[in-house]
BATINU-826704 format. One line per 5 residues: number of its first residue (from 1); their letters; for each residue x, y, z of N, C-alpha, C. Coordinates in steps of 0.1 Angstrom, whole numbers. Layout:
BEGIN
NUM> a> X:Y:Z:X:Y:Z:X:Y:Z | ...
This chain:
BEGIN
1> mprkp> 771:-714:800:764:-704:791:752:-711:786 | 742:-701:781:732:-703:779:732:-712:764 | 721:-724:765:718:-729:752:718:-720:737 | 722:-719:727:718:-712:717:708:-721:707 | 697:-719:702:686:-719:695:691:-718:679
6> ftlaa> 688:-727:668:695:-727:660:692:-711:652 | 682:-704:654:679:-691:647:692:-683:654 | 690:-685:668:701:-674:672:717:-677:670 | 721:-692:669:730:-695:665:735:-687:654 | 724:-689:642:728:-685:628:728:-669:627
11> ylala> 719:-661:639:719:-649:637:735:-642:643 | 741:-650:656:753:-648:660:762:-647:651 | 764:-660:645:774:-662:633:777:-653:622 | 762:-646:618:761:-639:605:764:-625:612 | 758:-620:625:760:-609:626:773:-601:632
16> rgrdr> 782:-615:635:796:-611:640:803:-606:630 | 809:-593:632:818:-583:625:810:-574:616 | 797:-573:615:788:-568:607:792:-554:607 | 788:-547:624:793:-531:626:806:-530:635 | 805:-515:635:819:-510:636:815:-503:650
21> lvvaa> 824:-503:660:822:-497:673:816:-486:675 | 805:-485:680:793:-470:681:802:-461:694 | 806:-470:704:811:-459:714:820:-467:720 | 834:-459:718:847:-466:720:850:-464:732 | 851:-476:740:854:-478:752:861:-465:762
26> qtwpd> 872:-459:757:876:-448:763:868:-439:765 | 855:-436:761:849:-424:761:838:-427:773 | 840:-440:783:833:-441:793:840:-437:802 | 830:-435:814:837:-431:828:841:-446:833 | 850:-445:842:854:-460:851:843:-465:855
31> rpkgp> 843:-481:857:831:-484:862:829:-484:878 | 820:-479:880:818:-476:895:818:-489:906 | 823:-488:917:821:-500:928:807:-506:931 | 805:-518:930:793:-522:937:787:-527:923 | 775:-529:926:762:-538:918:758:-526:908
36> vlwlh> 758:-528:893:758:-520:881:743:-525:876 | 732:-516:877:717:-517:868:719:-510:856 | 719:-521:848:722:-515:834:702:-514:830 | 701:-500:823:682:-501:817:687:-499:803 | 683:-503:794:678:-502:781:663:-504:775
41> cdtrl> 664:-492:765:645:-492:760:651:-487:747 | 640:-490:741:640:-483:724:636:-468:725 | 623:-464:731:621:-453:726:622:-441:738 | 622:-429:734:622:-418:743:611:-417:755 | 600:-420:751:591:-421:763:595:-431:772
46> rletl> 597:-445:766:600:-456:779:613:-451:785 | 622:-442:779:636:-438:787:630:-429:798 | 621:-421:795:615:-412:805:611:-419:822 | 601:-427:815:595:-437:824:609:-443:834 | 619:-452:828:627:-458:834:633:-447:844
51> ltltk> 637:-438:839:643:-426:847:635:-424:860 | 623:-421:857:614:-420:870:612:-433:880 | 614:-445:872:616:-454:884:629:-454:890 | 639:-454:884:652:-452:892:651:-442:901 | 647:-431:897:645:-421:909:642:-427:921
56> rlqsq> 630:-431:919:621:-442:931:630:-452:941 | 638:-457:932:645:-467:934:657:-460:942 | 660:-450:935:673:-443:946:672:-438:959 | 658:-436:960:654:-427:973:651:-438:982 | 650:-451:977:651:-460:989:664:-467:992
61> rddfs> 674:-469:982:686:-472:983:698:-469:976 | 711:-467:982:721:-464:974:731:-470:971 | 731:-484:973:738:-495:967:744:-499:956 | 738:-492:945:741:-493:933:744:-484:924 | 745:-488:912:749:-479:901:746:-480:889
66> lvlts> 742:-467:883:731:-470:868:740:-467:854 | 736:-472:846:742:-472:835:730:-474:820 | 728:-464:816:715:-461:806:716:-461:793 | 714:-469:785:713:-471:766:702:-470:763 | 701:-463:752:686:-463:745:689:-463:729
71> daakt> 682:-471:723:685:-467:709:678:-453:703 | 673:-448:710:668:-432:705:678:-423:707 | 693:-427:716:703:-423:714:715:-423:699 | 706:-432:694:715:-437:680:730:-435:682 | 738:-432:675:752:-432:678:758:-423:683
76> epfdl> 751:-410:692:756:-401:699:747:-398:715 | 755:-398:724:750:-397:736:742:-384:740 | 729:-383:751:724:-373:751:721:-371:765 | 715:-360:771:713:-359:788:695:-357:784 | 691:-367:795:676:-363:795:672:-362:812
81> lgvai> 669:-355:816:666:-351:830:676:-352:839 | 689:-346:832:698:-347:841:709:-357:842 | 704:-367:832:709:-382:830:716:-384:818 | 728:-392:818:736:-391:804:732:-406:796 | 727:-401:786:723:-414:781:732:-420:765
86> gppps> 736:-428:768:744:-435:756:737:-447:744 | 740:-447:732:737:-458:727:741:-468:730 | 736:-483:729:740:-493:731:752:-497:719 | 760:-510:723:770:-512:714:763:-520:704 | 768:-522:692:760:-529:680:763:-544:684
91> esasd> 755:-550:673:759:-561:675:770:-570:671 | 782:-562:670:793:-572:665:799:-573:680 | 803:-588:681:809:-594:692:820:-584:699 | 827:-577:691:839:-571:695:835:-561:704 | 824:-555:699:815:-539:701:810:-545:718
96> ihrfl> 801:-556:718:796:-561:729:804:-566:739 | 815:-570:737:827:-578:745:834:-563:753 | 835:-555:743:840:-541:754:832:-536:762 | 815:-533:755:806:-529:766:808:-536:778 | 804:-549:776:804:-558:787:815:-559:804
101> dhwrp> 828:-561:791:839:-558:801:842:-547:806 | 836:-538:802:840:-525:810:831:-522:820 | 815:-526:816:808:-522:825:803:-534:836 | 805:-544:830:804:-560:838:787:-557:846 | 776:-554:841:763:-550:846:759:-563:853
106> diliw> 755:-562:866:746:-572:873:735:-576:870 | 726:-565:866:713:-565:864:711:-559:851 | 700:-564:840:696:-558:829:682:-557:828 | 676:-545:828:660:-539:827:660:-536:814 | 652:-544:804:655:-544:789:640:-542:787
111> agnal> 637:-526:779:622:-522:778:617:-521:764 | 606:-527:760:602:-526:748:605:-534:738 | 599:-537:725:599:-548:717:613:-545:704 | 621:-538:709:632:-539:699:647:-546:705 | 648:-558:702:654:-567:706:669:-564:698
116> rpali> 680:-565:707:695:-571:700:699:-585:705 | 696:-594:699:698:-608:701:712:-612:702 | 725:-605:702:738:-608:700:741:-601:717 | 736:-590:716:738:-587:731:730:-592:742 | 719:-597:739:711:-601:751:719:-612:752
121> fetan> 722:-625:743:731:-635:745:742:-634:754 | 750:-624:749:765:-622:755:761:-617:769 | 749:-609:773:747:-605:785:744:-616:795 | 735:-625:790:731:-637:795:742:-645:801 | 750:-646:792:764:-654:793:773:-651:804
126> tgahm> 773:-639:807:779:-631:821:773:-636:833 | 759:-642:833:754:-643:847:741:-632:852 | 743:-621:844:736:-612:849:719:-617:851 | 714:-609:862:698:-610:860:694:-603:850 | 682:-607:843:680:-599:834:664:-600:831
131> llvda> 654:-590:834:639:-586:832:635:-578:818 | 628:-583:808:622:-577:798:608:-572:802 | 608:-557:802:592:-550:808:589:-547:797 | 574:-543:799:568:-534:787:565:-537:772 | 565:-555:773:563:-564:761:549:-559:757
136> antvw> 549:-553:745:534:-552:737:533:-563:724 | 518:-561:727:515:-570:714:517:-565:700 | 528:-566:698:534:-558:684:543:-567:681 | 547:-566:666:559:-574:662:570:-572:667 | 580:-581:672:594:-579:678:601:-573:664
141> qqpsk> 611:-568:669:622:-559:660:637:-566:666 | 643:-565:653:659:-568:659:667:-560:644 | 677:-554:649:690:-547:638:688:-555:625 | 686:-548:615:689:-555:598:680:-570:599 | 670:-570:606:662:-582:603:658:-587:594
146> hllpd> 658:-578:581:658:-585:564:670:-591:562 | 680:-590:566:695:-596:562:701:-609:573 | 694:-609:583:695:-616:594:685:-627:598 | 686:-638:602:679:-648:607:668:-643:619 | 653:-646:623:648:-640:630:651:-647:643
151> ataga> 660:-638:651:663:-646:665:654:-642:678 | 644:-641:675:632:-634:685:628:-644:694 | 628:-661:692:625:-668:700:637:-670:710 | 650:-671:706:660:-675:712:663:-664:720 | 663:-651:714:666:-640:724:657:-637:738
156> lglfh> 643:-638:736:636:-640:747:636:-652:758 | 641:-662:752:638:-673:763:653:-668:771 | 660:-660:768:672:-656:781:669:-652:787 | 661:-640:787:652:-638:801:649:-644:811 | 651:-642:825:648:-647:836:632:-642:839
161> siiaq> 626:-633:837:617:-627:837:610:-617:826 | 597:-616:823:594:-611:813:577:-604:817 | 576:-593:816:564:-588:821:560:-581:804 | 546:-587:801:540:-584:792:527:-574:796 | 525:-564:786:514:-554:787:499:-559:790
166> dkgaa> 496:-569:783:483:-579:784:482:-593:779 | 473:-598:778:473:-609:771:477:-614:758 | 475:-607:754:479:-607:738:492:-607:738 | 498:-596:741:514:-598:741:521:-611:747 | 514:-614:758:518:-627:766:518:-641:756
171> drmkr> 506:-644:750:502:-652:742:512:-651:730 | 514:-640:722:523:-639:712:535:-644:718 | 543:-644:730:553:-648:734:557:-667:734 | 543:-667:738:541:-682:744:541:-692:729 | 537:-683:720:537:-688:705:552:-694:699
176> lgvae> 558:-681:705:572:-683:699:582:-693:707 | 574:-696:719:581:-708:727:586:-702:738 | 584:-693:742:590:-685:756:577:-693:768 | 585:-699:777:579:-705:790:567:-696:796 | 559:-702:798:546:-699:806:550:-689:819
181> skiei> 559:-701:825:564:-694:838:572:-686:838 | 574:-679:827:587:-667:828:576:-653:825 | 563:-655:823:557:-643:818:549:-638:828 | 546:-624:830:539:-622:839:530:-609:833 | 516:-609:832:507:-598:829:508:-586:836
186> asmle> 508:-574:833:508:-562:842:507:-551:829 | 501:-541:835:497:-530:826:508:-525:822 | 508:-516:808:520:-505:805:527:-495:813 | 540:-495:814:546:-487:824:543:-475:820 | 541:-467:831:541:-452:826:550:-446:838
191> peiap> 552:-431:836:564:-423:840:557:-419:858 | 564:-423:866:558:-418:881:554:-407:881 | 541:-404:887:539:-390:889:536:-383:902 | 543:-375:905:541:-368:917:531:-358:918 | 523:-362:925:511:-349:920:512:-335:926
196> ltshd> 509:-325:920:510:-313:923:503:-309:936 | 507:-302:944:505:-298:957:495:-289:957 | 486:-289:969:474:-278:967:474:-276:985 | 475:-261:987:472:-258:1002:459:-262:1007 | 456:-271:1015:442:-276:1021:436:-262:1023
201> glhqe> 441:-252:1032:427:-240:1035:426:-231:1024 | 435:-230:1014:430:-226:999:419:-235:992 | 421:-247:994:411:-258:989:397:-254:994 | 396:-255:1008:381:-253:1015:381:-237:1011 | 386:-230:1013:381:-217:1008:377:-216:994
206> mtaal> 381:-217:988:375:-218:974:365:-230:970 | 365:-240:977:352:-246:976:340:-238:982 | 344:-233:994:332:-226:1001:327:-213:988 | 337:-204:983:333:-198:975:327:-203:961 | 330:-209:958:324:-213:946:306:-222:946
211> agrpv> 305:-228:960:291:-230:965:287:-238:957 | 295:-246:953:286:-259:943:287:-257:930 | 291:-245:923:292:-245:911:299:-251:903 | 294:-252:890:300:-263:881:315:-258:872 | 325:-262:875:340:-257:871:346:-269:862
216> wlaas> 348:-259:853:359:-267:843:372:-257:843 | 383:-264:833:397:-258:837:404:-255:822 | 409:-250:819:417:-246:809:432:-246:812 | 442:-258:813:449:-259:818:463:-254:807 | 472:-246:811:484:-245:803:482:-240:791
221> ifaee> 471:-231:786:465:-228:771:475:-216:763 | 479:-216:752:486:-208:746:475:-195:742 | 482:-186:740:474:-174:738:464:-177:722 | 473:-184:714:465:-185:702:453:-195:701 | 448:-202:713:439:-210:713:428:-202:726
226> adavl> 429:-191:730:423:-187:740:409:-182:738 | 407:-178:725:399:-171:720:386:-185:716 | 391:-193:714:383:-206:709:376:-211:724 | 388:-215:734:385:-215:748:373:-205:753 | 371:-194:751:365:-185:758:354:-185:752
231> rahrr> 352:-186:737:339:-185:730:329:-200:735 | 338:-211:737:333:-223:740:327:-221:753 | 331:-214:761:328:-212:773:315:-203:775 | 314:-193:768:303:-184:766:289:-193:761 | 293:-199:752:283:-210:746:276:-221:756
236> aarla> 289:-224:760:281:-238:771:274:-230:782 | 281:-219:785:272:-213:800:259:-210:798 | 255:-206:783:241:-206:780:232:-216:785 | 237:-227:788:227:-238:792:231:-242:807 | 244:-239:810:246:-241:826:251:-228:829
241> hrlll> 240:-220:833:243:-203:838:254:-202:845 | 253:-212:858:267:-208:868:279:-216:867 | 281:-218:855:292:-226:847:303:-214:852 | 315:-218:858:328:-212:857:343:-218:850 | 348:-212:844:359:-213:837:372:-210:845
246> vivpr> 378:-218:846:393:-210:853:403:-212:840 | 412:-204:839:424:-202:830:436:-204:835 | 444:-210:829:457:-211:835:465:-210:822 | 473:-196:820:480:-197:809:490:-202:806 | 501:-205:795:514:-215:793:524:-203:797
251> dpdde> 521:-192:790:532:-180:797:522:-170:805 | 529:-170:813:524:-157:821:523:-145:821 | 530:-143:807:531:-130:802:520:-128:793 | 510:-138:790:498:-135:782:485:-134:790 | 488:-132:803:478:-130:812:470:-116:810
256> prlae> 476:-105:808:471:-93:801:462:-92:789 | 468:-102:780:461:-103:766:450:-112:769 | 453:-120:780:438:-130:778:425:-123:789 | 428:-112:796:423:-105:801:414:-99:794 | 423:-92:784:415:-84:770:405:-89:762
261> lcqev> 412:-105:761:401:-111:752:389:-115:759 | 388:-118:773:375:-121:784:366:-106:777 | 372:-97:777:363:-83:780:355:-84:766 | 366:-89:753:360:-88:736:346:-97:738 | 351:-109:747:339:-119:743:327:-115:749
266> glrla> 328:-109:758:318:-103:770:316:-112:781 | 328:-115:788:328:-124:797:335:-122:813 | 326:-121:822:328:-114:836:340:-119:843 | 350:-112:844:363:-117:848:369:-115:860 | 375:-124:867:382:-123:883:398:-127:878
271> rwdhg> 407:-117:883:418:-121:881:426:-126:895 | 429:-134:894:435:-141:906:446:-135:910 | 458:-132:900:471:-126:906:468:-110:912 | 459:-105:910:455:-92:916:448:-92:927 | 445:-103:931:438:-106:945:424:-108:942
276> empde> 414:-106:934:405:-112:930:397:-123:934 | 390:-129:939:381:-139:943:368:-139:933 | 367:-153:928:352:-152:919:341:-152:932 | 329:-141:924:318:-144:930:307:-151:922 | 293:-150:925:284:-154:920:283:-147:904
281> ntqvl> 288:-138:903:285:-132:888:297:-136:880 | 311:-143:886:321:-146:878:318:-154:867 | 324:-154:856:323:-163:845:338:-170:841 | 346:-165:845:361:-167:840:368:-164:851 | 376:-170:859:386:-169:868:403:-170:861
286> lagdd> 409:-160:859:421:-161:852:433:-161:865 | 441:-175:864:451:-174:870:463:-167:862 | 475:-161:869:483:-155:864:494:-168:858 | 495:-177:864:508:-187:862:499:-200:868 | 512:-209:866:506:-219:871:513:-226:886
291> selgl> 512:-216:891:518:-222:907:507:-228:915 | 494:-225:911:484:-228:919:477:-240:908 | 486:-246:900:478:-256:894:470:-268:900 | 478:-272:908:470:-284:916:462:-281:922 | 457:-265:929:445:-268:934:434:-265:924
296> wyrls> 437:-260:910:425:-259:903:420:-274:893 | 432:-281:893:429:-297:888:419:-302:901 | 425:-300:913:411:-308:921:399:-300:922 | 396:-287:920:383:-280:920:378:-282:909 | 386:-290:896:375:-287:885:375:-303:880
301> plcfl> 365:-310:877:359:-324:874:363:-323:861 | 361:-316:852:363:-314:839:379:-302:834 | 387:-308:825:397:-301:824:397:-301:805 | 403:-289:801:408:-291:784:423:-288:788 | 431:-297:780:446:-295:783:451:-284:769
306> ggslv> 458:-273:771:464:-263:764:474:-268:753 | 479:-262:744:486:-266:734:483:-276:721 | 471:-281:728:466:-292:718:458:-291:706 | 454:-274:704:446:-268:691:455:-262:686 | 468:-261:690:480:-252:684:488:-262:675
311> sgsgg> 492:-258:660:495:-269:654:512:-266:656 | 517:-278:658:535:-278:661:536:-279:673 | 528:-276:683:533:-275:700:536:-289:706 | 529:-302:700:530:-312:707:523:-316:716 | 516:-306:722:508:-311:735:514:-311:747
316> qspmm> 507:-314:756:511:-316:770:510:-330:777 | 515:-335:785:509:-348:790:497:-347:800 | 486:-360:797:475:-356:800:475:-364:817 | 486:-371:819:490:-378:832:485:-371:844 | 491:-362:845:488:-354:857:475:-348:860
321> aaalg> 467:-346:853:452:-343:853:445:-356:853 | 448:-367:845:442:-381:854:446:-384:869 | 458:-382:873:461:-387:885:456:-376:895 | 449:-364:892:446:-354:899:429:-357:900 | 423:-366:891:410:-369:888:399:-359:882
326> saily> 407:-356:869:400:-347:862:395:-356:850 | 384:-353:844:381:-359:829:389:-350:820 | 392:-355:806:402:-350:802:396:-344:786 | 396:-334:781:395:-326:768:405:-325:761 | 411:-325:751:423:-320:743:420:-318:732
331> gpnvg> 428:-312:723:424:-310:705:440:-319:696 | 436:-323:687:443:-328:678:458:-329:680 | 467:-322:683:481:-317:682:485:-323:694 | 488:-334:694:494:-338:711:504:-351:708 | 511:-348:696:519:-360:689:532:-361:700
336> khlda> 536:-353:708:546:-358:718:536:-367:729 | 527:-366:729:521:-376:741:509:-387:735 | 513:-391:724:500:-397:716:497:-409:726 | 508:-419:728:506:-430:733:496:-426:746 | 501:-418:756:494:-416:765:478:-413:766
341> ysrlv> 475:-402:756:460:-399:752:456:-411:745 | 459:-418:738:453:-430:732:449:-439:744 | 458:-443:754:453:-452:764:442:-446:772 | 442:-434:774:432:-428:782:421:-427:775 | 417:-424:762:409:-424:752:404:-438:756
346> tagaa> 407:-448:753:406:-464:751:399:-466:765 | 401:-463:773:399:-465:789:385:-456:791 | 383:-445:781:370:-436:783:372:-425:791 | 383:-422:795:388:-413:803:392:-395:796 | 391:-398:784:397:-386:776:387:-382:763
351> rivkd> 386:-372:758:378:-368:744:384:-359:735 | 386:-362:725:391:-354:714:380:-342:709 | 385:-327:708:379:-320:706:386:-310:693 | 380:-305:684:387:-302:674:387:-287:670 | 378:-279:678:374:-265:674:364:-260:688
356> mesls> 362:-247:685:351:-238:696:341:-250:696 | 334:-251:685:319:-258:687:323:-271:693 | 332:-280:687:332:-294:695:335:-293:714 | 343:-281:713:349:-279:726:336:-274:733 | 329:-268:732:318:-261:736:306:-277:737
361> aavtq> 305:-281:728:294:-292:729:302:-305:741 | 312:-309:741:318:-311:752:317:-310:764 | 321:-297:765:320:-292:778:303:-294:783 | 294:-291:776:279:-290:781:278:-308:785 | 283:-315:777:276:-330:777:288:-334:790
366> liapd> 296:-329:792:306:-338:806:305:-331:819 | 299:-317:815:303:-309:829:295:-315:840 | 282:-325:837:274:-334:846:285:-340:855 | 283:-340:867:291:-343:881:292:-361:876 | 279:-368:872:282:-384:868:290:-387:857
371> raasm> 291:-380:845:298:-381:834:312:-380:836 | 316:-366:844:328:-361:845:336:-375:857 | 329:-377:866:332:-386:879:335:-401:871 | 329:-403:860:330:-421:853:343:-413:849 | 343:-405:840:359:-402:829:370:-403:837
376> ahagw> 366:-394:851:379:-392:860:384:-408:869 | 375:-414:870:375:-430:877:384:-436:865 | 381:-436:853:385:-444:842:400:-438:840 | 402:-425:842:416:-419:844:425:-425:853 | 421:-424:866:428:-430:875:432:-447:875
381> tvvss> 424:-452:872:427:-464:869:438:-467:860 | 438:-459:849:451:-463:841:462:-456:847 | 460:-445:853:473:-441:861:478:-449:870 | 469:-454:881:473:-466:890:475:-479:884 | 472:-483:873:477:-495:870:490:-491:865
386> gaeta> 496:-481:860:508:-481:854:519:-481:867 | 514:-476:879:522:-474:891:521:-490:899 | 515:-498:895:513:-510:902:526:-518:891 | 525:-515:881:535:-522:868:546:-515:879 | 550:-507:879:566:-496:888:566:-507:896
391> dlvlt> 559:-508:906:558:-516:918:565:-530:918 | 559:-538:906:564:-550:902:578:-550:899 | 585:-540:891:596:-541:884:605:-538:896 | 599:-526:905:611:-520:917:615:-535:925 | 603:-541:923:602:-555:939:613:-562:935
396> qidew> 612:-569:919:623:-576:911:634:-570:915 | 639:-561:914:652:-555:912:657:-550:928 | 647:-549:937:653:-550:951:656:-564:954 | 648:-572:948:651:-588:950:667:-590:946 | 669:-589:933:681:-594:927:691:-584:933
401> ldaie> 689:-567:941:701:-565:946:704:-568:956 | 695:-577:965:694:-581:980:700:-593:979 | 701:-599:968:707:-616:963:722:-611:961 | 725:-599:954:738:-599:947:745:-591:961 | 740:-587:968:748:-579:984:747:-592:993
406> arp> 740:-601:992:743:-615:999:758:-619:997 | 760:-617:985:768:-630:976:780:-631:985 | 790:-644:989:802:-643:997:810:-635:991
């Protein structure tokens, strides 16, 4: 049994019996045979990241089963990417014992800075392998912290290994008394990205047809922001006469309306779904849908990500664009992916624009090959660093699963 620091012991004593059972044991399916890998995280974004990690692990081996819990589930289970997600047990001893006695997890991967000290302590008491990932340089949280002793230091000390996002996060844990030997520094975890495909022959044909023209992409744009995009392009083209804009609508049904807008703005248009190829006089290439989006990203060193100028849309993830080597422009409405955009901005891989004027100015400045290439490289660094962290986590899980399999 792990030794309890005073604050953790006080926390456990005060937490005992505070909360009711959140998910009754009879609502769970039977525990599967073999090792059980339990994943827990605080936010929905981290949950998506863990799910992409486990899909990769499942493609490599099938000798384990998954249990997923998240604070984002609160009191009700939900599905994400076809996987059932449930809330964790409360901090009361009875809830925790019911959960652990039922699932008997062999490995726990805990992601984020929201701790549940009683749950972590009792899990460590079972002998499970425990890894904390994505530890950020922010305040550690625990349920009802204002009413219970701060058990952060004791809870952190129970993990076998901890992966911190940066030196600041590592130093914060060291000051709490966590052994330096337990901490490894790696980049923030990112969802695994399977790059969009592109037909090599078509890519070569388009590269020859464009003959070195500067190209930028407006990816998955809403009809409401098309006018600003087209007028920004017309203004930018006054300084870069051979500049070509590729537009991919979010909704394929918007393609006819976008074609009309091009004519209203006075831009010469080629419509991809009509079998038209751009020539030297084409100013806009309009795709009918996103079926060739992988091709357009690869041909465009600079892209504007649609949905970001439309209030309430939440934007789209920028990581695919970064993975495919495109410098990124985006509007202010990206609340669903704010963390990802913030990381890219900090790295110098993305720039925010607010309207037609700022979009036009950004395109004019960044379409230069050296500027776009520098931003694209910065974006790739962010994406690849997240992949390296994923490799680190999967390697640790692999080692623990092998050790479990080798038990007599």
